[in-house]
N, C-alpha and C positions, 0 to 999 in steps of 0.2 A: 482604562483604557487596557485592552486584552495582550497579554504577554504573547509575543511570538515563538512558536515552537522553534526548535531545534528539527530539520527534516534530512533522513540520511537515506540514500540510496544504495543498497546493498548491491555486491557485482551483478547478478542475476536481473534484479530488475534495471539496474542501467544498461544492462545489454538488450533487454525486450525493449525499452523504450527508444533506443539505438535503432532498432529494427523495426518499427512502423514509421511510415509517412511524419514527413514535419508537420503536415496538419493535424495530425492525431496527436504528434508529441508536443505542439503548442496546447492543443487542447488538454493533455494531461497534466500539464507545466502550469494551465491556469487553476483544474480544480487541486493540485496542492498546493499552490500557492493559498487559496482559499483556506485549504485545511492549516496551512502552516499561520495563517492568522487569526485562527480561534474561528472561521465561518464553518463549520459543518452543515449548516441548512442550504446552502447552495451546491452540494454536493450528495451523490448517491454512495452511500457505503452499507455495507451488511456486515453483521457478526456471523463468524461462520464457528468458531469454538473456541470458547475462552476468551482470552484476551485477543485471539488474531481476528483481524478484519478483512473486507476486501472494497475497495474503491472502484466503483462502477462508473466505466467511461465508456458510453457505447458499448461497443463488444468486447472492449479492452477490460483486462480485471488485474487490479495491483494488490496482492498481499501484502498485508502491512499491521503492526503492532503498535502501541504506544508503551513508552517505556521512560518512565522519569519525565522529563519534560520535551520529549524529543519523540517524534514519529520515524518509524523504521519500514522504511519500503523493503519486501522480500524477492518478490518474483513477481512477474509478470506473463499472463498468458491472454490468449483468444478464448473468449467463451463461444463454447460450442455443444453443451448441454444444461441442462435447466441447474444440476448441481457444481458446487468448485469442486475440482477432482480433488479425492481424499490425499493424495500424495503432495498435492500443492500445499493443503492444512497440516499434514504430519510435518514437513518443511518447516514451515514458517514456525511452528510449535517449539522445533527443534532448535530453533536458531534463537528464539524466546528464551527458553530455558538456559541455553548456554550465556546468554546477557545475564540474565536474573542470578545465575548460580555464580558471575564473573564478579558481582557485584559487591 
């Protein structure tokens, strides 16, 4: 039996999810639940840089990383260009480094 991961939404991710429609919130929640239960085959993700990845849900993107047994969702944004904004990747890396250095 797959061990469930802890899921943590940081403030910016929570704010982004709260700003989208209830329908999109439900779709995002379903994708996150799949990931929490270890089912990464049912969702689309993409590695951005090092441990930083993005969850792809329609035109919504959530940057995240795995740390220990947890998934940490850092920020969300609406996809407008072919590449993820460098500032989103840099910010997620900064958060990851802070967490890694504090352990």
